[in-house]
N, C-alpha and C positions, 0 to 999 in steps of 0.2 A: 348569407347574401345581405348586403346593405340595402336599405330602402332607398330608392332612387327618386328624389323629388323632381317635378317637371321643370324646374329651373335651378341654376346653381345658387349657392348661398344658403341662408337659413330663412325660415318663415318668420313672419312677425311674432314677437314674444316667444320665440323658440330658439334654443341654441343647439338642439340635438338633431342629428340626422337619423335617429332611430325612432320608429313609431311608438307611441305609448301603448300600454296594455289596454285591453278592452274590459269593460265591466261585465260583459256577457260570458258566463261560464262555458257556453257551447262554442264560443269563438275560438278558444284554444284547442278544442277538439277538432274542429274543421280546418283550422289554420295553425298547426302546431309550431311552425318556425317563423313564418313571415306573414304577418296579418295583411300586408298590402301586396299580395302575389299576383294580382290580375295584370295582364299584359298592358291594359290601358285603364286609366282613370278618367272620369268625365269632368268637364268644366262647362257650366252653363253661362253664356255671355248675355248680359242684359243691355249692353251698350255696343254700338258699332263704331264708336269713336275711340281710336287707339290712344288718344291723348287723355281720355277719361275712362279707363276701363272699369267696368263693373261686372263682377262675375261671382259665381258660387261653385266651389270645388266639391267633388265627391267626398273628400276627407277634409275635416277641419284641421288645418295645419298647426293650430295652437293646441288642440286637445287630442288630435289623432282619431277622433270619433268619426265614423262614417255617416254620410247623409243618404237618404233615399231619393230616388228619382221623383217621388211625389212632392218633395220639398222644393222643387223648382217652380218658380212663378212663371208658368208657361205663357201668361198674357204679356209678359215683358221680354220673353226669350227671342233673341235675334240670331244667335248662333250656338251650336252645340259642338263641343270638341272632345275628341278622345286623345288623351296625352299619353304617349308611350312611356312605359315604365321599364322597358328592356332595350338594351343597346341593339341597334340594327332594325328595330321596328319603327315605322314612320308614325307621326301623328295623323289624325284624320279630323276633318272639320266639315260641318254641315251648316250652311246658311239657309235659314228657313224662309220660304216664300210666304207672302201674305196669306193668311187663313190656313196655313199648314200647321200640323202638330207633329212634334218629334216622336219617334219611336226609339226606345232604348231598352234593352234587357240583356241579360247573360243567360246562356244555356250551358249548364255544366254536365259533364259526364262523370258520374260517380259509380264506383264499383268497390267490392270488398278488398281486392288486391291493392297493395301499396303502389302508388303512382308518383313519379317524380318528373317534373318538367325539365327538359333538356334543350340546349341550344342546337344549332345546326351541326356542331362538331361533337355532340354527345356529352358535353359538359353539363353537370347538374345545375339547374337554375333555381328551382324551389320545389318543395313538395306541394301537392295540390291535385286539382282535378283539371283535365283538359276543358277548355272553355271556348264557347262561341260568344263573341261580343257583337251584339246586333245594333246597328244604327240605321235610322231611316226617317222617313216622313210619311204623313198621310194627310189627305184633305178631301173634302166633299166637292165633286165636280159633277154638275148636272144631276144632283141627287144620288150619285154613286160614290162609294168610298174607294179612293184611289190611293195606293201606297207603293213605295219603293224602299227596299231595305238592302243592306249589305251585311253579310255574315263574315266577321273577321275572326280568323282562327289564330291560335297561339303562335303558330309558326310564321305568321305574317300573310298567309294566303287569304283570299277572300272569294266570296260567292255572292253575286247580285241576284235579287229576286223581287217579285211583286207580292209575295205572300210570306207572312211571318212564320208559317209552318212548313216552308219549302225545304228546310234543312234540319235534320235531327240526328242525334247520335245513334249509330247502329250498335248492335250487341257486341261488335268487334272493337268498340271504342273509337271508331272513325266516323266522320260526318258523312251522311248519305242524303241525297235528294229524295224528297217524298215522291210517291207515285204520281201525285197530282202535278208536281213541278217537272217531272221527267218528260 
C-alpha cells in the first residue's frame, strides 16, 4: 500500500511518496508494513484566512516523523481537521467556538491474533488494529464541563456522544456503547 498524502504532488523538500523509517524500534513492531495506516491524519489550522494558511500536520512531511496532539498551540487553534488517508472516506473538520477546547484521540483494539484492515469489498488495505478516531470539543458553560464528540470508525461510520467513554471496544473486536451511554 502506498502512503496517500492529503494532497497531490510532493511535500516541500521531499520527492518521495513513501514515508521515511522511524527511529523508534517499537514502531516497526506495531506498524510492520505501513507506518501511516490510520484512516485519518490530523491538521491543526491556526489561521481562518484561506489566502494565508497556517497549520501543523500530524506528520512532518519533510522527515516523516509524527507529532503529538500536545504539540498543537491550542491558544491559536481555529479549526481542527481529519484528513482522509483512504479512498472513499471523507475528511472531517471542526471549527472551534470561542473558549472551546478540542478533543482528539484514537482508541485502538489490539489482540493477539493477526488483524488486517479491509475495504468494503474485502480487499486488504493494511495490517494494523481497528481504530476509533475521536474528534470533538469541550468548554465550560455556567461552571459545568460540556462536550460533544464523534467516534469515527475505520469503515467510515460514526457515533455521536457527549461522553468520551461512551464507546469502547468489546471483547468481540466491535465497538459497543457503554452502559452509561445506552
